[in-house]
A tleap script that builds the chain and sets N, CA, C and O, in Angstrom:
source leaprc.protein.ff14SB
mol = sequence {
  NMET GLN THR ILE GLN LEU GLN VAL LYS ASP
  ASN TYR ALA GLN ASN ILE LEU GLU ILE LEU
  LYS ASN LEU GLN GLY VAL MET ILE GLU SER
  VAL GLU LEU GLN LYS ASP LYS ASN LEU GLU
  TYR ASP PRO TYR PHE TYR GLU ARG LYS ALA
  GLN LEU GLU LYS THR ILE GLU ALA VAL ASP
  ASN GLY THR MET LYS MET TYR SER GLN SER
  GLU TYR ASP THR GLU MET ASP SER PHE MET
  GLU LYS LEU GLU LEU LYS TYR ALA SER CASN
}
set mol.1.N position { 9.793 -9.916 -41.306 }
set mol.1.CA position { 10.057 -10.173 -39.907 }
set mol.1.C position { 8.728 -10.446 -39.209 }
set mol.1.O position { 7.704 -9.862 -39.563 }
set mol.2.N position { 8.749 -11.332 -38.219 }
set mol.2.CA position { 7.565 -11.667 -37.441 }
set mol.2.C position { 7.836 -11.397 -35.976 }
set mol.2.O position { 8.982 -11.425 -35.527 }
set mol.3.N position { 6.773 -11.137 -35.236 }
set mol.3.CA position { 6.874 -10.915 -33.797 }
set mol.3.C position { 6.241 -12.106 -33.088 }
set mol.3.O position { 5.165 -12.570 -33.464 }
set mol.4.N position { 6.924 -12.591 -32.063 }
set mol.4.CA position { 6.414 -13.695 -31.258 }
set mol.4.C position { 6.254 -13.203 -29.828 }
set mol.4.O position { 7.147 -12.560 -29.277 }
set mol.5.N position { 5.119 -13.509 -29.242 }
set mol.5.CA position { 4.873 -13.132 -27.853 }
set mol.5.C position { 4.898 -14.395 -27.013 }
set mol.5.O position { 4.225 -15.373 -27.340 }
set mol.6.N position { 5.669 -14.383 -25.932 }
set mol.6.CA position { 5.786 -15.525 -25.035 }
set mol.6.C position { 5.250 -15.151 -23.669 }
set mol.6.O position { 5.422 -14.022 -23.212 }
set mol.7.N position { 4.606 -16.092 -23.027 }
set mol.7.CA position { 4.240 -15.921 -21.626 }
set mol.7.C position { 5.127 -16.884 -20.857 }
set mol.7.O position { 5.026 -18.100 -21.017 }
set mol.8.N position { 5.993 -16.335 -20.025 }
set mol.8.CA position { 7.006 -17.121 -19.331 }
set mol.8.C position { 6.772 -17.020 -17.830 }
set mol.8.O position { 6.486 -15.941 -17.311 }
set mol.9.N position { 6.895 -18.147 -17.135 }
set mol.9.CA position { 6.784 -18.134 -15.678 }
set mol.9.C position { 7.871 -17.230 -15.106 }
set mol.9.O position { 8.989 -17.177 -15.618 }
set mol.10.N position { 7.520 -16.519 -14.033 }
set mol.10.CA position { 8.423 -15.532 -13.441 }
set mol.10.C position { 9.825 -16.072 -13.190 }
set mol.10.O position { 10.808 -15.387 -13.475 }
set mol.11.N position { 9.930 -17.259 -12.673 }
set mol.11.CA position { 11.236 -17.805 -12.315 }
set mol.11.C position { 12.140 -18.072 -13.519 }
set mol.11.O position { 13.353 -18.213 -13.362 }
set mol.12.N position { 11.559 -18.142 -14.712 }
set mol.12.CA position { 12.332 -18.493 -15.896 }
set mol.12.C position { 12.556 -17.325 -16.856 }
set mol.12.O position { 13.229 -17.484 -17.874 }
set mol.13.N position { 12.008 -16.176 -16.547 }
set mol.13.CA position { 12.098 -15.041 -17.467 }
set mol.13.C position { 13.542 -14.677 -17.790 }
set mol.13.O position { 13.878 -14.464 -18.955 }
set mol.14.N position { 14.389 -14.605 -16.790 }
set mol.14.CA position { 15.794 -14.238 -17.040 }
set mol.14.C position { 16.490 -15.283 -17.906 }
set mol.14.O position { 17.270 -14.923 -18.788 }
set mol.15.N position { 16.226 -16.562 -17.676 }
set mol.15.CA position { 16.843 -17.625 -18.479 }
set mol.15.C position { 16.444 -17.501 -19.951 }
set mol.15.O position { 17.285 -17.598 -20.845 }
set mol.16.N position { 15.167 -17.290 -20.182 }
set mol.16.CA position { 14.679 -17.153 -21.554 }
set mol.16.C position { 15.279 -15.917 -22.218 }
set mol.16.O position { 15.655 -15.961 -23.389 }
set mol.17.N position { 15.368 -14.816 -21.472 }
set mol.17.CA position { 15.982 -13.602 -22.026 }
set mol.17.C position { 17.431 -13.851 -22.430 }
set mol.17.O position { 17.861 -13.392 -23.488 }
set mol.18.N position { 18.176 -14.558 -21.617 }
set mol.18.CA position { 19.570 -14.863 -21.934 }
set mol.18.C position { 19.688 -15.709 -23.196 }
set mol.18.O position { 20.541 -15.458 -24.047 }
set mol.19.N position { 18.824 -16.712 -23.307 }
set mol.19.CA position { 18.838 -17.554 -24.507 }
set mol.19.C position { 18.547 -16.718 -25.746 }
set mol.19.O position { 19.233 -16.833 -26.762 }
set mol.20.N position { 17.524 -15.878 -25.651 }
set mol.20.CA position { 17.150 -15.047 -26.799 }
set mol.20.C position { 18.230 -14.024 -27.138 }
set mol.20.O position { 18.491 -13.767 -28.313 }
set mol.21.N position { 18.858 -13.439 -26.120 }
set mol.21.CA position { 19.920 -12.459 -26.364 }
set mol.21.C position { 21.106 -13.113 -27.064 }
set mol.21.O position { 21.775 -12.471 -27.873 }
set mol.22.N position { 21.376 -14.388 -26.760 }
set mol.22.CA position { 22.464 -15.102 -27.434 }
set mol.22.C position { 22.169 -15.316 -28.912 }
set mol.22.O position { 23.090 -15.484 -29.712 }
set mol.23.N position { 20.906 -15.311 -29.274 }
set mol.23.CA position { 20.518 -15.486 -30.675 }
set mol.23.C position { 20.326 -14.154 -31.403 }
set mol.23.O position { 20.085 -14.121 -32.610 }
set mol.24.N position { 20.436 -13.068 -30.653 }
set mol.24.CA position { 20.256 -11.745 -31.236 }
set mol.24.C position { 21.349 -11.489 -32.261 }
set mol.24.O position { 22.526 -11.734 -31.997 }
set mol.25.N position { 20.962 -10.998 -33.426 }
set mol.25.CA position { 21.904 -10.738 -34.500 }
set mol.25.C position { 22.056 -11.930 -35.433 }
set mol.25.O position { 22.517 -11.773 -36.563 }
set mol.26.N position { 21.678 -13.109 -34.979 }
set mol.26.CA position { 21.747 -14.306 -35.816 }
set mol.26.C position { 20.341 -14.607 -36.362 }
set mol.26.O position { 20.077 -14.457 -37.555 }
set mol.27.N position { 19.456 -15.033 -35.464 }
set mol.27.CA position { 18.077 -15.340 -35.867 }
set mol.27.C position { 17.086 -14.301 -35.354 }
set mol.27.O position { 15.973 -14.192 -35.868 }
set mol.28.N position { 17.484 -13.556 -34.361 }
set mol.28.CA position { 16.585 -12.601 -33.708 }
set mol.28.C position { 17.112 -11.186 -33.918 }
set mol.28.O position { 18.292 -10.909 -33.702 }
set mol.29.N position { 16.222 -10.301 -34.339 }
set mol.29.CA position { 16.620 -8.920 -34.563 }
set mol.29.C position { 16.711 -8.143 -33.258 }
set mol.29.O position { 17.674 -7.408 -33.041 }
set mol.30.N position { 15.707 -8.297 -32.376 }
set mol.30.CA position { 15.756 -7.583 -31.102 }
set mol.30.C position { 15.014 -8.378 -30.036 }
set mol.30.O position { 14.131 -9.182 -30.333 }
set mol.31.N position { 15.400 -8.131 -28.782 }
set mol.31.CA position { 14.764 -8.773 -27.639 }
set mol.31.C position { 14.255 -7.672 -26.735 }
set mol.31.O position { 14.991 -6.749 -26.385 }
set mol.32.N position { 12.970 -7.776 -26.352 }
set mol.32.CA position { 12.368 -6.747 -25.511 }
set mol.32.C position { 11.460 -7.418 -24.491 }
set mol.32.O position { 10.675 -8.298 -24.841 }
set mol.33.N position { 11.560 -7.014 -23.250 }
set mol.33.CA position { 10.696 -7.528 -22.183 }
set mol.33.C position { 9.622 -6.490 -21.908 }
set mol.33.O position { 9.923 -5.334 -21.609 }
set mol.34.N position { 8.362 -6.910 -22.011 }
set mol.34.CA position { 7.247 -6.015 -21.725 }
set mol.34.C position { 6.492 -6.558 -20.527 }
set mol.34.O position { 6.238 -7.759 -20.432 }
set mol.35.N position { 6.140 -5.679 -19.627 }
set mol.35.CA position { 5.358 -6.078 -18.461 }
set mol.35.C position { 3.882 -6.034 -18.817 }
set mol.35.O position { 3.441 -5.176 -19.583 }
set mol.36.N position { 3.142 -6.945 -18.267 }
set mol.36.CA position { 1.707 -7.026 -18.497 }
set mol.36.C position { 1.020 -5.906 -17.715 }
set mol.36.O position { 1.093 -5.871 -16.486 }
set mol.37.N position { 0.361 -5.002 -18.414 }
set mol.37.CA position { -0.294 -3.859 -17.765 }
set mol.37.C position { -1.389 -4.313 -16.793 }
set mol.37.O position { -1.627 -3.664 -15.775 }
set mol.38.N position { -2.049 -5.424 -17.109 }
set mol.38.CA position { -3.085 -5.939 -16.197 }
set mol.38.C position { -2.492 -6.241 -14.824 }
set mol.38.O position { -3.130 -5.997 -13.799 }
set mol.39.N position { -1.269 -6.775 -14.806 }
set mol.39.CA position { -0.642 -7.146 -13.546 }
set mol.39.C position { -0.087 -5.939 -12.793 }
set mol.39.O position { 0.108 -6.000 -11.579 }
set mol.40.N position { 0.166 -4.847 -13.507 }
set mol.40.CA position { 0.633 -3.635 -12.833 }
set mol.40.C position { -0.459 -3.061 -11.937 }
set mol.40.O position { -0.178 -2.577 -10.841 }
set mol.41.N position { -1.699 -3.116 -12.403 }
set mol.41.CA position { -2.818 -2.563 -11.646 }
set mol.41.C position { -3.379 -3.550 -10.626 }
set mol.41.O position { -3.854 -3.154 -9.562 }
set mol.42.N position { -3.319 -4.838 -10.961 }
set mol.42.CA position { -3.894 -5.870 -10.094 }
set mol.42.C position { -3.027 -7.125 -10.205 }
set mol.42.O position { -3.125 -7.852 -11.194 }
set mol.43.N position { -2.188 -7.386 -9.217 }
set mol.43.CA position { -1.285 -8.535 -9.304 }
set mol.43.C position { -2.019 -9.882 -9.355 }
set mol.43.O position { -1.415 -10.897 -9.702 }
set mol.44.N position { -3.297 -9.901 -9.018 }
set mol.44.CA position { -4.082 -11.134 -9.045 }
set mol.44.C position { -5.080 -11.149 -10.202 }
set mol.44.O position { -6.061 -11.892 -10.169 }
set mol.45.N position { -4.827 -10.330 -11.223 }
set mol.45.CA position { -5.748 -10.187 -12.353 }
set mol.45.C position { -6.132 -11.527 -12.968 }
set mol.45.O position { -7.317 -11.819 -13.130 }
set mol.46.N position { -5.143 -12.338 -13.308 }
set mol.46.CA position { -5.429 -13.581 -14.012 }
set mol.46.C position { -6.094 -14.625 -13.111 }
set mol.46.O position { -6.894 -15.428 -13.590 }
set mol.47.N position { -5.774 -14.625 -11.821 }
set mol.47.CA position { -6.464 -15.523 -10.899 }
set mol.47.C position { -7.933 -15.122 -10.776 }
set mol.47.O position { -8.820 -15.975 -10.776 }
set mol.48.N position { -8.181 -13.815 -10.671 }
set mol.48.CA position { -9.566 -13.335 -10.577 }
set mol.48.C position { -10.329 -13.631 -11.869 }
set mol.48.O position { -11.497 -14.021 -11.837 }
set mol.49.N position { -9.667 -13.443 -12.986 }
set mol.49.CA position { -10.294 -13.700 -14.281 }
set mol.49.C position { -10.668 -15.176 -14.409 }
set mol.49.O position { -11.769 -15.497 -14.857 }
set mol.50.N position { -9.766 -16.071 -14.023 }
set mol.50.CA position { -10.040 -17.510 -14.096 }
set mol.50.C position { -11.209 -17.883 -13.196 }
set mol.50.O position { -12.067 -18.670 -13.594 }
set mol.51.N position { -11.254 -17.328 -11.982 }
set mol.51.CA position { -12.352 -17.617 -11.060 }
set mol.51.C position { -13.675 -17.104 -11.611 }
set mol.51.O position { -14.696 -17.784 -11.508 }
set mol.52.N position { -13.665 -15.918 -12.189 }
set mol.52.CA position { -14.891 -15.370 -12.773 }
set mol.52.C position { -15.372 -16.246 -13.931 }
set mol.52.O position { -16.572 -16.488 -14.064 }
set mol.53.N position { -14.452 -16.719 -14.763 }
set mol.53.CA position { -14.824 -17.593 -15.876 }
set mol.53.C position { -15.427 -18.904 -15.363 }
set mol.53.O position { -16.378 -19.418 -15.954 }
set mol.54.N position { -14.879 -19.452 -14.263 }
set mol.54.CA position { -15.439 -20.672 -13.670 }
set mol.54.C position { -16.840 -20.409 -13.124 }
set mol.54.O position { -17.731 -21.245 -13.274 }
set mol.55.N position { -17.039 -19.257 -12.495 }
set mol.55.CA position { -18.352 -18.904 -11.950 }
set mol.55.C position { -19.372 -18.764 -13.077 }
set mol.55.O position { -20.488 -19.274 -12.974 }
set mol.56.N position { -18.994 -18.083 -14.140 }
set mol.56.CA position { -19.902 -17.907 -15.282 }
set mol.56.C position { -20.255 -19.270 -15.882 }
set mol.56.O position { -21.413 -19.522 -16.213 }
set mol.57.N position { -19.270 -20.137 -16.020 }
set mol.57.CA position { -19.513 -21.477 -16.558 }
set mol.57.C position { -20.457 -22.263 -15.647 }
set mol.57.O position { -21.357 -22.948 -16.132 }
set mol.58.N position { -20.257 -22.170 -14.329 }
set mol.58.CA position { -21.114 -22.878 -13.376 }
set mol.58.C position { -22.553 -22.370 -13.445 }
set mol.58.O position { -23.490 -23.162 -13.346 }
set mol.59.N position { -22.735 -21.084 -13.612 }
set mol.59.CA position { -24.083 -20.524 -13.746 }
set mol.59.C position { -24.696 -20.998 -15.060 }
set mol.59.O position { -25.861 -21.393 -15.103 }
set mol.60.N position { -23.903 -20.957 -16.130 }
set mol.60.CA position { -24.411 -21.370 -17.438 }
set mol.60.C position { -24.799 -22.844 -17.488 }
set mol.60.O position { -25.803 -23.198 -18.107 }
set mol.61.N position { -24.008 -23.714 -16.836 }
set mol.61.CA position { -24.327 -25.151 -16.905 }
set mol.61.C position { -25.253 -25.604 -15.778 }
set mol.61.O position { -25.605 -26.781 -15.704 }
set mol.62.N position { -25.652 -24.681 -14.901 }
set mol.62.CA position { -26.642 -24.986 -13.878 }
set mol.62.C position { -26.108 -25.538 -12.573 }
set mol.62.O position { -26.896 -25.868 -11.687 }
set mol.63.N position { -24.793 -25.651 -12.421 }
set mol.63.CA position { -24.258 -26.169 -11.160 }
set mol.63.C position { -24.225 -25.100 -10.072 }
set mol.63.O position { -24.041 -25.420 -8.898 }
set mol.64.N position { -24.398 -23.854 -10.445 }
set mol.64.CA position { -24.491 -22.765 -9.465 }
set mol.64.C position { -25.770 -21.983 -9.755 }
set mol.64.O position { -26.035 -21.579 -10.888 }
set mol.65.N position { -26.541 -21.785 -8.709 }
set mol.65.CA position { -27.812 -21.077 -8.875 }
set mol.65.C position { -27.579 -19.571 -8.938 }
set mol.65.O position { -26.799 -19.009 -8.168 }
set mol.66.N position { -28.259 -18.953 -9.851 }
set mol.66.CA position { -28.225 -17.503 -9.985 }
set mol.66.C position { -29.573 -16.979 -9.490 }
set mol.66.O position { -30.620 -17.329 -10.035 }
set mol.67.N position { -29.541 -16.147 -8.463 }
set mol.67.CA position { -30.768 -15.615 -7.887 }
set mol.67.C position { -31.243 -14.389 -8.649 }
set mol.67.O position { -30.451 -13.557 -9.091 }
set mol.68.N position { -32.574 -14.303 -8.790 }
set mol.68.CA position { -33.150 -13.067 -9.307 }
set mol.68.C position { -33.094 -12.043 -8.177 }
set mol.68.O position { -32.807 -12.396 -7.033 }
set mol.69.N position { -33.359 -10.808 -8.484 }
set mol.69.CA position { -33.324 -9.764 -7.457 }
set mol.69.C position { -34.310 -10.054 -6.338 }
set mol.69.O position { -33.980 -9.891 -5.164 }
set mol.70.N position { -35.515 -10.483 -6.691 }
set mol.70.CA position { -36.523 -10.750 -5.645 }
set mol.70.C position { -36.137 -11.967 -4.804 }
set mol.70.O position { -36.359 -11.967 -3.593 }
set mol.71.N position { -35.563 -13.006 -5.423 }
set mol.71.CA position { -35.100 -14.170 -4.660 }
set mol.71.C position { -33.969 -13.772 -3.715 }
set mol.71.O position { -33.924 -14.193 -2.559 }
set mol.72.N position { -33.065 -12.954 -4.232 }
set mol.72.CA position { -31.940 -12.480 -3.410 }
set mol.72.C position { -32.460 -11.690 -2.214 }
set mol.72.O position { -32.032 -11.906 -1.080 }
set mol.73.N position { -33.390 -10.770 -2.481 }
set mol.73.CA position { -33.956 -9.957 -1.396 }
set mol.73.C position { -34.624 -10.833 -0.342 }
set mol.73.O position { -34.451 -10.604 0.855 }
set mol.74.N position { -35.383 -11.834 -0.778 }
set mol.74.CA position { -36.061 -12.747 0.147 }
set mol.74.C position { -35.043 -13.513 0.991 }
set mol.74.O position { -35.182 -13.600 2.211 }
set mol.75.N position { -34.018 -14.067 0.337 }
set mol.75.CA position { -32.984 -14.828 1.046 }
set mol.75.C position { -32.231 -13.938 2.047 }
set mol.75.O position { -31.952 -14.362 3.168 }
set mol.76.N position { -31.912 -12.731 1.646 }
set mol.76.CA position { -31.170 -11.824 2.537 }
set mol.76.C position { -32.034 -11.383 3.710 }
set mol.76.O position { -31.542 -11.270 4.832 }
set mol.77.N position { -33.321 -11.133 3.462 }
set mol.77.CA position { -34.224 -10.774 4.559 }
set mol.77.C position { -34.290 -11.908 5.580 }
set mol.77.O position { -34.230 -11.678 6.787 }
set mol.78.N position { -34.415 -13.128 5.077 }
set mol.78.CA position { -34.467 -14.298 5.957 }
set mol.78.C position { -33.161 -14.443 6.750 }
set mol.78.O position { -33.179 -14.716 7.951 }
set mol.79.N position { -32.061 -14.262 6.079 }
set mol.79.CA position { -30.742 -14.346 6.723 }
set mol.79.C position { -30.606 -13.293 7.820 }
set mol.79.O position { -30.139 -13.599 8.917 }
set mol.80.N position { -31.006 -12.069 7.535 }
set mol.80.CA position { -30.899 -10.983 8.505 }
set mol.80.C position { -31.808 -11.248 9.724 }
set mol.80.O position { -31.429 -10.973 10.862 }
set mol.81.N position { -32.998 -11.780 9.465 }
set mol.81.CA position { -33.898 -12.109 10.575 }
set mol.81.C position { -33.280 -13.167 11.487 }
set mol.81.O position { -33.356 -13.060 12.711 }
set mol.82.N position { -32.675 -14.182 10.890 }
set mol.82.CA position { -32.020 -15.230 11.675 }
set mol.82.C position { -30.872 -14.653 12.501 }
set mol.82.O position { -30.699 -15.026 13.661 }
set mol.83.N position { -30.104 -13.766 11.926 }
set mol.83.CA position { -29.025 -13.130 12.653 }
set mol.83.C position { -29.544 -12.306 13.818 }
set mol.83.O position { -29.018 -12.371 14.929 }
set mol.84.N position { -30.597 -11.521 13.543 }
set mol.84.CA position { -31.175 -10.689 14.596 }
set mol.84.C position { -31.713 -11.541 15.740 }
set mol.84.O position { -31.524 -11.195 16.907 }
set mol.85.N position { -32.375 -12.641 15.427 }
set mol.85.CA position { -32.903 -13.537 16.456 }
set mol.85.C position { -31.771 -14.161 17.262 }
set mol.85.O position { -31.860 -14.270 18.485 }
set mol.86.N position { -30.736 -14.559 16.593 }
set mol.86.CA position { -29.620 -15.210 17.254 }
set mol.86.C position { -28.919 -14.261 18.214 }
set mol.86.O position { -28.606 -14.636 19.344 }
set mol.87.N position { -28.672 -13.031 17.767 }
set mol.87.CA position { -27.907 -12.091 18.587 }
set mol.87.C position { -28.754 -11.197 19.487 }
set mol.87.O position { -28.224 -10.514 20.364 }
set mol.88.N position { -30.058 -11.200 19.274 }
set mol.88.CA position { -30.949 -10.404 20.138 }
set mol.88.C position { -31.050 -11.021 21.532 }
set mol.88.O position { -31.261 -10.310 22.514 }
set mol.89.N position { -30.900 -12.331 21.616 }
set mol.89.CA position { -31.005 -12.997 22.909 }
set mol.89.C position { -29.723 -12.927 23.718 }
set mol.89.O position { -29.719 -13.321 24.884 }
set mol.90.N position { -28.649 -12.443 23.144 }
set mol.90.CA position { -27.361 -12.356 23.865 }
set mol.90.C position { -27.214 -11.068 24.615 }
set mol.90.O position { -26.194 -10.846 25.266 }
savepdb mol mol.pdb
quit
């Protein structure tokens, strides 16, 4: 016996379960629906994962700059000074 794992869009899960249940006892021994534990804790897990993978790829291929700690500190200091100047006059 072999186990097959399917990833099914939410709107079609019930349809797929019905199809599989109709084959139960003929070609399929059992049908079981398992919830993805990642989605139980974070409903946006896979969207966040995809975005992180895109960010890592952009840093790796050079389309996104990765700041060193000292560069970051310099940029943030400059940003904070600009903010202080802008709002100090109000």
